[in-house]
C-alpha angles and dihedrals in degrees: 000000000000092000092052090050090047092055092048092051093049092048093047095048092043089059093057097054112085119213089235091059088053092047092247126137113279101192128105132045115317127185090204136031090227133072122302117233089250090056094048090050090050093051093045095044095234133115118277091226089061092050088053093051092048093051092047093048093243095116119067135201104015111204125247089252092055094046091048092049093049091048091054093047091049091049094232126185119236092264092047091049090055090050091051091053092048091048088055091052092250135123112237112250111268139196116319095042127099107270114245102168118115109204121225090248092056089045091054091051090052091049090060094055093083115162090027126098107236131176130182121207134178126239090275090057094250112148110246102171136006119186120230092267099047093055095055089045099051102018131248119292128207134185116341091359089074088074112081094206092052090050092051096051105025107015134091126261116300131210090256114096115222131190114218089256092049090050094052092048091048093050094049093046094049094049092047094049093045089054090050089051091050090055090054096045106030093156096055105117096195091053092050091049091050093052092045092052093047093049092048097048106031120058090189092055092047090050093052093042093052094043094056093234115192127213142131137220112248134183107283147176112249123200109208121193102208118193094220111029100029132233120348128189109206138178107234117195124188116216128190125216111222114236097010104065091226126147120217117196113200119188121196137171126224108259121257095019135116087253090059091048092051091047089051089051090052088051090058101045108020103077095041090053093050096047093041 
């Protein structure tokens, strides 16, 4: 019963979000003014086949992560987010867990950063939202790959080029900040599972975790090897949202450079390629 209601709610709220409001292409024939399933899947970072099964009531027991991701993509208010969790048969995450809710005011700010790759992560470095330019730039992540610490220690190579020194500094900073997050949210089960998995499967992570290594993320240049537009050197600044424990990564190119031209090219072709 809950799953059927969940699918109906997702389908109804999907129809009210215009692609323009989500900074997606608006051209071409559309049977509905709202988001297509493919677009909702893109924004939520889940597979379109799973969205289809959820809406049709053929998938049962969506996880907290999936419900949270759909709520963000659908731009729900706090009350609507609670209703979506209840429709899925879940209790909305409470105090003591890593916050994953992006408020409408933060969403509006992100909507205005058109032409700029932007990603929002929670305090555990799990990707919550990537705007339609960040995803073509860095690639689309699914499952464990949505967590930046997991990608660093257990994932495959990314498009970002690291020197050995850059890599060491990144590893130390991520472990230190993940430990700080654990101290603030000791009852978060997903966070505990993440740390347990990393310690069990990465000797380097376990070494840094046990040694109490200290480091911080700082503003940095990132060299991105993109398969279509070539190599881009970008300034990537990490911003914090007071009161929500969110991290906003904003990537920009120096004006009047080849990097700016390549970023502009990605703006033109990236989203259409992903949605198509």
